[in-house]
C-alpha positions, -999 to +999 in steps of 0.1 A: -323-164+393-355-154+393-344-139+366-334-164+350-359-186+351-379-160+336-357-150+305-352-190+303-394-196+301-396-167+272-372-184+254-392-213+255-422-199+245-407-184+217-393-214+200-432-228+211-449-197+192-421-206+163-403-175+170-363-181+176-337-159+187-313-147+156-285-175+168-312-205+172-325-193+136-288-196+123-283-232+142-320-246+135-314-241+096-284-269+096-306-289+122-332-289+100-312-299+071-300-330+094-337-335+099-348-333+065-322-355+049-330-385+076-363-380+071-359-387+032-374-349+021-342-339+005-360-308-012-368-292+022-331-303+035-316-283+001-335-255+010-324-249+048-291-261+039-284-237+013-299-209+034-273-222+064-242-216+040-246-181+030-253-168+069-231-153+086-230-173+115-234-204+095-210-202+064-178-211+081-186-242+100-173-276+087-206-291+100-225-267+073-207-278+042-200-312+056-242-314+059-244-298+025-229-326+010-240-353+024-274-346+010-261-336-024-243-369-023-276-390-013-289-378-049-259-393-067-252-424-043-262-456-062-274-468-034-301-446-026-303-430-062-339-445-069-354-431-039-339-393-042-327-388-078-363-365-085-348-344-061-318-336-084-342-331-118-336-297-119-301-297-117-275-300-145-258-332-154-232-336-131-244-304-109-251-329-077-215-343-075-204-314-084-215-293-054-211-324-030-175-322-041-168-285-036-190-290+003-166-315+011-136-298+000-147-268+016-152-286+054-121-301+050-108-265+043-122-252+077-119-281+098-087-297+087-077-332+087-082-341+116-114-326+126-147-346+131-157-334+097-124-332+082-111-368+087-143-382+071-137-366+039-111-386+023-133-418+023-164-393+008-143-381-017-135-412-031-169-426-031-174-394-050-142-403-077-159-440-085-193-427-091-179-401-113-158-424-134-183-455-133-205-422-151-182-414-176-173-453-180-216-458-188-212-427-212-183-438-233-199-473-238-232-459-251-215-438-270-228-407-254-190-395-257-202-356-238-217-373-208-188-395-210-162-368-209-184-347-176-178-377-158-142-383-163-137-347-161-152-347-124-132-378-115-102-360-123-110-323-103-120-347-075-082-362-076-063-346-096-030-367-099-050-399-108-041-411-144-067-429-151-090-406-154-073-382-176-063-414-201-097-420-204-108-384-210-081-384-240-102-416-251-132-401-250-123-369-266-105-390-297-136-411-298-155-375-303-131-364-330-120-336-307-081-339-315-071-308-296-091-318-267-075-353-270-037-338-271-044-315-244-055-345-221-023-364-234+000-333-227-015-328-191-011-365-183+029-366-190+027-334-162+011-357-134+037-366-102+029-407-113+051-401-146+083-382-126+100-414-120+085-435-146+072-432-185+039-427-191+023-456-213+038-459-246+004-451-265+005-417-253+036-407-268+025-431-302-012-412-302+007-378-294+032-384-325+002-386-345-016-360-335+011-339-344+022-351-376-020-352-389-016-311-379+018-308-400+033-295-363+068-306-374+079-290-337+056-306-314+061-337-332+102-336-327+094-322-289+074-355-286+098-377-302+123-366-282+099-372-250+093-406-263+131-415-267+138-408-234+111-427-220+116-453-242+150-454-254+148-490-274+111-486-288+114-495-325+090-478-334+102-445-319+133-453-332+124-459-370+106-423-365+140-407-354+154-428-386+130-414-407+134-379-395+175-380-394+174-388-429+148-363-443+172-339-427+207-352-438+202-372-462+215-404-449+245-390-434+266-407-406+239-399-377+212-416-398+235-452-400+241-449-360+202-445-354+194-469-380+220-495-358+207-491-326+170-494-336+180-530-357+193-536-319+161-532-308+140-547-340+168-573-357+142-595-375+127-563-398+144-570-430+131-534-442+158-516-417+186-537-434+177-526-468+173-489-457+215-492-438+224-510-471+215-483-491+228-459-466+263-476-471+258-474-513+253-437-507+290-435-491+304-466-513+308-492-488+300-517-510+304-546-486+287-535-459+260-530-481+261-562-497+258-578-465+231-556-450+214-566-488+219-603-485+204-600-443+172-585-456+169-612-482+175-642-457+142-625-436+119-618-457+126-627-496+098-602-508+118-575-497+119-554-532+145-527-523+166-558-508+162-582-543+164-549-567+195-531-552+215-565-552+207-566-593+217-533-595+252-541-579+256-570-602+244-554-632+270-525-624+293-547-619+292-565-652+285-535-668+312-519-659+337-552-672+319-549-703+330-511-707+361-511-694+367-543-723+351-521-748+378-487-740+406-512-751+430-514-782+428-546-801+460-561-787+450-558-752+413-566-759+430-596-775+447-603-744+424-595-713+394-586-732+372-618-733+385-625-697+369-595-686+335-600-707+332-636-697+334-624-657+310-595-666+291-620-681+288-638-644+276-608-630+248-603-652+237-640-648+240-633-611+220-606-614+187-624-631+173-645-598+174-609-579+157-589-609+130-615-611+122-618-576+117-578-573+098-582-604+075-609-592+066-587-559+064-552-584+051-560-613+050-529-629+089-518-612+096-500-647+133-498-628+130-538-628+115-549-662+144-517-679+171-540-663+159-571-671+155-565-708+192-551-709+204-582-688+181-606-709+195-591-744+230-589-726+228-628-723+212-640-756+177-644-738+159-621-768+131-639-764+126-629-728+141-592-738+115-587-762+089-596-732+105-575-712+103-546-740+066-550-745+058-545-710+073-512-707+055-502-736+025-516-722+031-497-691+034-464-710-001-462-727 
């Protein structure tokens, strides 16, 4: 008993003299950090805690890392930043937040989610996420895009499955014209768990498709378009893009007609779609279907040049065919049937005029339209009008 009292007395004397035993010295680093933090002396707290995380006795304790997280947290916490921001002046932008995050994660790893310190970590990380994200927003609004990107990326690192931080990272990279970076962020967004059960926002696919087109990367464009159509099978933008690619690939075959029909179902008031399908039917010699589509296009948009012009061409060709047939008749046959054919032909020429004239209003310098009207007016005996069209054609050649 006497020996024990002597040992305790010696230890007390050593502490009083500032001479701690190794174990006490190790634990006192964490204690000193906490005391300095509470006293508002974060510089001293940082020195003590950064000693503790390298010490063999304290580096694997959850309390050590949680304390370190709290100290760095105070530097970035909006409620204490005015008091303690000076302690972060020697740190790189975002460094205090990064160290707070890594410290809390280390504490959680060591303590587990049910431990004294581990169970406090999620709330701390959520607060850090908000601080990082808000820093990104402030930077973006100030057009300080590098700062904004640092904030959004840190928010994403804290919560890797968060869609908003990654989306805003992509927006920021777009704003600073880092299109390769934006592409990577948009692509990362599509891989998140949130979009395994529901589609990503339409704008994500649209932007990836636009970037692929700007890069002239046809393989990427087709890949993104395929993903977009799975996510949004009735989206008219994607359907039209798919249609255009299909038409470019097979010159308007049955597959193109099928795709444009689906596109029309998604966008039934788009006059251009009817005009395009009409031209596809024309290529397939399905004249009645073509006429119906051209008329529908004109009904929806009387200024649709292609529909107006193609209706004019249809009537022009019908008239020309009848006149040609009459011209090939012998005299006897012509006297019996030729005049009737020419009369019918004239009706088709007359029917073509309003279509050509409307088309010319839309595109006054279209040479095909001017030439067609010049011929039609001549056939109808409107020589002055025919001469005007001829003069306009010649003027285009000068």
